[in-house]
N, C-alpha and C positions, 0 to 999 in steps of 0.2 A: 072517896075521901082526895085522891089526887086531882080530881076535876074541880072540885071546889076550891084547893088550893091556886090552881093555874087560874079561875075566875078572880081571886082576891089577887094574884100577882099582876095579872093584866090591869085590874082597876088601879093598883098602886102606882105601876109603871104609867099608866095614861095621865095620871095627876102630876106625877114628877114631870113630866115630856112637857105639860101644861104650863107650868111654872117656868121652865126654859123657854119654851116657845114665846112667852108673853115678856120674859126678862130681855130677849133678843130680838124681838120683832120679827121672828122666823115667817115671814109670809111665804116664802119661797117653797118651805115645807121643813120637815124634820125627820132625820133618818135614824131609826132604832137599830142600833149595831150590838153585837157583843155574843157570847156564846149562848145565851138563853133566848135570844130573839127569834133566830131561827128555827130553832127546836120547838117553840110554842108559838108558831106562824099562825095557827088556827085560832089561839086565844087572842092573839093580837088583832087578827081579823074580826073578831066578834064584836058584838056590840058592846060588851062591856068595857073593854078597852076605849072605843070611839066616844061613847058616853062619859065615860070618866075623864076623857081628854078635854072634850067639849063643855064639862059641868062647870062652868064659871060665870053664871049669872048672866049679866049684861054682855058678856064677852064671849058669849055661846054663838053668836052669827059668825063674827070674825074668826073665831077658831075652827068652825065648821068648814070654813074654806081654806085651813091648810093642809096641803096634802102629806100624807103620813106614809113613810117609805121604810122597809125595813132590809138592812144589809145582810145579805145571807152568805158573803164570800169567805173564803178561808183566809185566815192571818191579815184581817182588814187594819188591825193595829199596827201592823210591821209596814202596811202600804201607805198609810197615814205617817208614821215615821219617816219613811224613806221619801216622801214628799216634801216634809218639813226641813229635812237634811238638805235635800236638793235645793228649795229656796233658800236657806240659809248660805249654802256655798255659793250660789250665784250673788246674792246680795254682798258677799265679804270678797269677792274677786274679779 
């Protein structure tokens, strides 16, 4: 049962990332981060995620060319927040 749930989750994540990639013209790649991504790396590397990501009809070819990377670092959200704070501080002073 867990394996089937992981496959469904990978498909859902792939479809969601596709919408975001198209909206932002993310030709340089997308990064999947967060607590679940590194734990389910095998499911994300599986064909279900890739097929779900590229399954947008005539957009299949350009979507297939977009690199997909999983961020597996600890506290990646805090690193991003610190970077934004540093940029904000530099801009204000």
